[in-house]
C-alpha positions as CSV (number, residue, x, y, z in Angstrom):
1,M,12.6,-18.3,1.4
2,A,15.8,-21.0,2.2
3,I,16.4,-23.1,-1.2
4,D,18.7,-25.1,0.2
5,T,20.2,-25.7,3.8
6,L,23.6,-22.9,3.2
7,P,24.3,-19.8,4.4
8,P,22.7,-16.7,2.8
9,L,24.5,-15.7,-0.1
10,R,25.3,-12.5,1.8
11,E,26.9,-14.5,4.2
12,V,29.2,-16.5,2.2
13,I,30.8,-13.7,0.4
14,A,31.1,-12.0,3.9
15,R,32.6,-15.3,4.8
16,H,34.6,-15.7,1.9
17,N,36.2,-12.4,1.5
18,L,34.1,-12.3,-2.4
19,S,34.2,-8.3,-2.7
20,A,33.0,-8.6,-6.9
21,R,36.0,-7.5,-9.1
22,K,35.3,-5.0,-12.2
23,A,38.1,-6.5,-14.1
24,L,36.3,-9.7,-14.0
25,G,32.8,-7.6,-15.0
26,Q,31.4,-9.2,-12.0
27,N,27.9,-8.5,-10.0
28,F,26.8,-11.0,-8.3
29,L,23.0,-11.1,-8.2
30,L,22.6,-12.5,-4.5
31,D,18.5,-13.0,-4.2
32,L,17.8,-16.8,-4.0
33,N,14.5,-16.7,-5.1
34,L,15.5,-15.1,-8.3
35,T,18.4,-17.4,-9.0
36,A,15.4,-19.9,-8.5
37,K,13.6,-18.0,-10.7
38,I,16.0,-17.5,-13.1
39,A,16.6,-21.5,-13.3
40,R,12.9,-22.0,-13.2
41,L,13.6,-19.8,-17.2
42,A,15.7,-22.3,-18.8
43,G,13.0,-25.1,-18.5
44,D,12.6,-29.1,-16.6
45,L,16.3,-29.8,-16.3
46,S,15.7,-33.1,-14.2
47,G,17.3,-35.1,-17.0
48,T,19.9,-32.4,-17.7
49,D,23.5,-30.9,-18.0
50,V,23.7,-27.5,-17.5
51,L,27.0,-25.3,-18.5
52,E,27.3,-22.5,-16.2
53,V,30.1,-19.6,-16.7
54,G,31.1,-17.2,-14.1
55,P,29.0,-18.8,-10.7
56,G,30.8,-16.0,-9.0
57,P,29.2,-17.3,-5.7
58,G,26.9,-19.9,-6.6
59,G,23.8,-18.2,-6.6
60,L,22.8,-19.5,-9.5
61,T,24.2,-22.5,-9.2
62,R,22.1,-23.3,-6.0
63,G,19.4,-22.2,-8.0
64,L,19.4,-24.2,-10.9
65,L,20.9,-27.6,-8.4
66,A,17.9,-27.0,-6.0
67,E,15.8,-26.5,-9.5
68,G,16.8,-29.4,-10.6
69,A,19.1,-29.9,-13.2
70,R,20.8,-33.4,-13.9
71,S,24.3,-31.8,-13.3
72,V,25.9,-28.9,-13.8
73,L,29.6,-27.7,-14.7
74,A,29.9,-24.9,-13.0
75,V,33.0,-22.9,-15.4
76,E,34.5,-19.9,-12.9
77,K,38.3,-18.4,-13.9
78,D,37.7,-15.8,-10.7
79,P,39.8,-18.9,-8.1
80,R,37.9,-16.5,-4.1
81,C,35.4,-17.8,-5.5
82,L,35.9,-22.0,-5.6
83,P,35.5,-22.2,-1.8
84,A,32.0,-21.2,-1.9
85,L,31.5,-23.4,-4.5
86,A,32.9,-26.3,-2.6
87,E,30.1,-26.2,-0.1
88,I,27.5,-26.1,-2.9
89,A,29.1,-29.0,-4.0
90,E,28.6,-31.2,-0.9
91,I,25.0,-30.7,-0.2
92,Y,24.7,-31.1,-4.2
93,P,27.4,-34.9,-4.3
94,G,28.1,-35.7,-7.9
95,R,25.4,-33.2,-9.3
96,L,28.4,-30.5,-9.5
97,K,31.7,-30.3,-11.1
98,V,34.0,-26.5,-11.2
99,I,36.6,-25.6,-14.0
100,E,38.7,-23.2,-12.7
101,G,39.6,-21.0,-16.0
102,D,38.7,-18.8,-18.9
103,A,35.0,-19.7,-20.6
104,L,36.8,-17.6,-23.5
105,Q,39.1,-21.3,-23.6
106,V,37.3,-24.1,-21.4
107,D,36.5,-26.7,-23.8
108,P,33.3,-27.9,-21.7
109,R,31.8,-31.0,-23.9
110,A,34.0,-33.3,-22.5
111,H,32.4,-32.8,-18.7
112,L,28.2,-32.8,-20.2
113,S,25.5,-34.8,-22.0
114,V,24.3,-33.7,-24.8
115,P,22.2,-31.8,-25.3
116,Y,22.9,-29.6,-22.3
117,A,21.3,-26.6,-21.4
118,V,23.7,-23.1,-21.0
119,A,22.2,-20.5,-18.0
120,A,24.7,-18.1,-17.3
121,N,24.5,-14.4,-15.5
122,L,27.5,-14.2,-17.4
123,P,29.8,-11.5,-16.9
124,Y,29.4,-8.9,-18.9
125,N,33.1,-7.9,-20.5
126,V,32.8,-11.5,-22.3
127,G,28.7,-11.8,-22.3
128,T,28.7,-11.4,-26.5
129,E,32.0,-12.8,-27.6
130,L,30.6,-16.3,-25.8
131,L,26.8,-15.8,-27.4
132,V,28.4,-15.4,-31.0
133,R,30.5,-18.2,-30.5
134,W,27.1,-20.0,-29.1
135,L,25.6,-18.6,-31.9
136,T,28.2,-20.3,-34.6
137,P,29.4,-23.8,-33.9
138,A,30.4,-25.9,-36.4
139,A,27.1,-27.9,-36.9
140,W,23.7,-27.8,-36.4
141,P,21.8,-28.3,-34.4
142,P,25.0,-27.7,-31.8
143,D,25.3,-29.1,-28.7
144,W,23.3,-27.3,-26.5
145,S,19.6,-27.7,-26.7
146,S,18.2,-23.6,-25.0
147,L,20.8,-20.4,-23.4
148,T,19.2,-19.1,-20.7
149,L,21.7,-15.5,-20.4
150,M,21.7,-12.7,-18.5
151,F,23.2,-9.4,-20.2
152,Q,22.8,-6.3,-20.0
153,R,19.5,-4.3,-21.3
154,E,20.4,-2.9,-23.6
155,V,22.6,-6.0,-25.7
156,A,19.7,-7.8,-24.4
157,E,17.8,-6.3,-26.4
158,R,19.5,-6.0,-29.8
159,I,19.0,-10.0,-29.8
160,V,15.4,-9.7,-30.1
161,A,15.2,-6.2,-32.7
162,A,12.9,-6.4,-35.1
163,P,14.7,-5.1,-39.0
164,G,13.9,-1.3,-38.8
165,S,15.5,-0.3,-35.2
166,K,17.8,1.0,-34.0
167,A,19.2,-2.1,-32.1
168,Y,18.5,-4.5,-35.0
169,G,22.3,-5.9,-36.3
170,R,24.4,-9.0,-36.8
171,L,23.7,-10.1,-33.0
172,A,20.0,-9.9,-33.7
173,V,20.1,-11.9,-37.4
174,L,22.5,-14.3,-36.0
175,A,20.4,-15.2,-33.2
176,Q,17.5,-15.2,-35.0
177,W,18.5,-17.1,-37.4
178,R,19.0,-20.5,-35.2
179,C,17.0,-19.5,-32.4
180,E,13.7,-18.9,-31.0
181,A,14.5,-16.1,-29.1
182,R,12.7,-13.6,-26.1
183,I,13.1,-11.5,-23.5
184,A,12.4,-13.1,-20.5
185,M,12.3,-11.2,-17.5
186,S,14.3,-7.5,-16.3
187,L,16.1,-6.4,-13.9
188,P,16.8,-3.3,-12.3
189,P,20.9,-2.7,-11.5
190,G,19.7,-2.8,-7.5
191,A,19.1,-6.3,-7.6
192,F,22.9,-7.2,-7.9
193,T,26.1,-6.1,-5.4
194,P,27.8,-3.7,-6.4
195,P,24.9,-2.3,-8.5
196,P,25.8,-2.1,-12.3
197,K,25.1,1.3,-13.6
198,V,22.8,-0.3,-16.5
199,S,19.6,-2.0,-16.1
200,S,19.7,-6.0,-17.2
201,A,17.5,-8.7,-18.5
202,V,17.3,-12.4,-19.0
203,V,17.3,-13.9,-22.6
204,H,16.3,-17.1,-23.9
205,L,17.5,-19.0,-26.6
206,T,16.2,-22.3,-27.9
207,A,17.9,-24.0,-30.8
208,L,16.2,-24.8,-34.0
209,P,16.0,-28.2,-35.6
210,E,18.0,-26.2,-38.7
211,P,18.1,-22.3,-39.8
212,R,15.3,-20.3,-41.3
213,F,16.1,-19.9,-44.3
214,P,19.3,-21.5,-46.2
215,A,22.1,-20.2,-46.6
216,D,26.0,-21.1,-45.8
217,P,26.7,-19.7,-42.9
218,E,30.1,-18.4,-43.3
219,V,28.7,-16.3,-46.2
220,L,25.8,-15.3,-44.2
221,S,28.1,-14.0,-41.8
222,R,30.7,-12.3,-44.4
223,V,27.3,-10.1,-45.2
224,V,25.6,-9.1,-42.3
225,A,29.3,-8.0,-40.7
226,M,29.8,-5.7,-43.6
227,A,26.8,-4.4,-44.2
228,F,26.0,-3.5,-40.4
229,N,30.7,-3.0,-39.8
230,Q,29.0,0.5,-41.9
231,R,25.4,0.5,-40.6
232,R,24.6,4.3,-41.9
233,K,26.1,3.9,-45.4
234,M,24.4,2.1,-48.2
235,L,24.6,-1.8,-48.9
236,R,26.0,-0.7,-52.4
237,A,28.5,1.7,-50.9
238,S,29.4,-1.5,-47.6
239,L,29.5,-4.3,-49.3
240,R,30.8,-2.9,-52.1
241,G,34.1,-5.2,-51.8
242,L,31.9,-8.5,-51.4
243,H,31.1,-8.8,-55.6
244,P,31.9,-7.2,-58.3
245,A,28.0,-6.9,-59.0
246,I,27.0,-6.3,-55.5
247,E,24.3,-4.1,-56.9
248,D,22.5,-6.6,-59.5
249,L,22.6,-8.9,-56.8
250,L,20.7,-7.0,-54.3
251,R,18.4,-6.4,-56.8
252,E,18.3,-9.7,-57.8
253,V,16.8,-10.7,-54.3
254,G,14.6,-7.1,-54.1
255,I,16.9,-5.0,-52.2
256,A,17.2,-1.8,-53.1
257,P,21.0,-1.0,-53.2
258,T,20.2,2.6,-51.6
259,D,18.2,0.7,-48.2
260,R,20.8,-0.1,-45.0
261,A,21.1,-2.2,-43.4
262,E,18.9,-2.2,-40.6
263,R,15.7,-2.2,-43.1
264,V,16.9,-5.5,-44.5
265,P,15.1,-8.3,-42.8
266,L,16.5,-11.9,-41.8
267,E,14.9,-13.8,-44.6
268,A,16.6,-11.2,-47.6
269,F,20.1,-11.6,-45.6
270,C,19.4,-15.3,-45.6
271,A,18.8,-14.6,-49.9
272,L,21.8,-12.1,-50.5
273,A,24.2,-14.9,-48.7
274,R,23.1,-17.2,-51.7
275,A,23.0,-15.2,-54.4
276,V,26.8,-14.4,-52.8
277,A,27.7,-17.9,-52.8
278,A,25.9,-18.3,-56.0
279,A,27.9,-16.0,-58.3
280,R,31.4,-16.5,-57.0
């Protein structure tokens, strides 16, 4: 079923010679019904600007616009994709702006009305770094209201993981401290061209008005990074450089110094961050 008057994506890719490049982390999703479904996962976009990273030939871009996004700002590093995106802009006048550049270096805020939504089939090689940046802005609540992001299934599971699981780590703590996070959709390798070696999943994160538990963001980030950087060690060892009396601080907030990071729930990490900040 067509979602607009443009040709199918396979035809667009063939006409513009857009073979996916591994160096850019590209895996194109060609089924426009799927891209429209992903766009719907972002919620009602009718009064919302959307930031899209790595649109490629524009499958998700077309889905977002067809589903009613007020405007889409697409940041694309690959200049080969720009002509295909320009064709989309022509049939959605004034609703698509394309910036050629690296999403890690482009500041999109001047082109978007706050709060905006983020929706992207993220390039595998920069997805996690972009997520961490979105989760750790200078002030909270952030400029964005929601993130609807495609990741490798393994990364998606790390974002929503619960304490005690092997997937639980820094990403889970950072995401769940300030967001509602859920896996909204799973996709097999065969949905993409070329097929990646792993399955993928769409994660939907909604920004909370304020963090679930009080903590200084920089202190919490440091505590969590040190704890999970040596996750096989007991906390009294992995956090030794944090404070001379780290064992006392751990006991003070109800964490056994012999515990390992993967057993510590979010609330306890926040309590430890507060205790460390107070002890300085």
